[in-house]
C-alpha positions, 0 to 999 in steps of 0.5 A: 761985694763990689770990691770982689767984682773989681778983682774977680773980673780981671782974674777971670779974664786972665784965667780964660786968656791963659787957657786959650793960650795953652790950647793954642800952643798945644794945637800949634805944636801938634800941627807942626809935628803932623807936618813933619811926619807927613814930610817923612812919609812922602820921602818913604813912599812911591810917587804916583808917577813912578807907580804908573810908570812901573805899571805901564812896563808890567802891562807891556810885558803882559801884552807880549806874553799874551801875544805869544800864548795866543799864537802871535809869535811873529807879532811885535 
């Protein structure tokens, strides 16, 4: 029985170590894929600064329209 203990203990540690390595590599691979997808998403979408700049332009145009509608045609 003592001989089984000498054999099973290193085998159990090796098995647990192998499982941990599999989990680590899988998680690491998933993280890398997610980072790549996030980089692609950033390329496709509008930045906050661009969005705010466009909104400011639209606001200025709406202000001009409201001035005209409210009777302030001579105001600039």
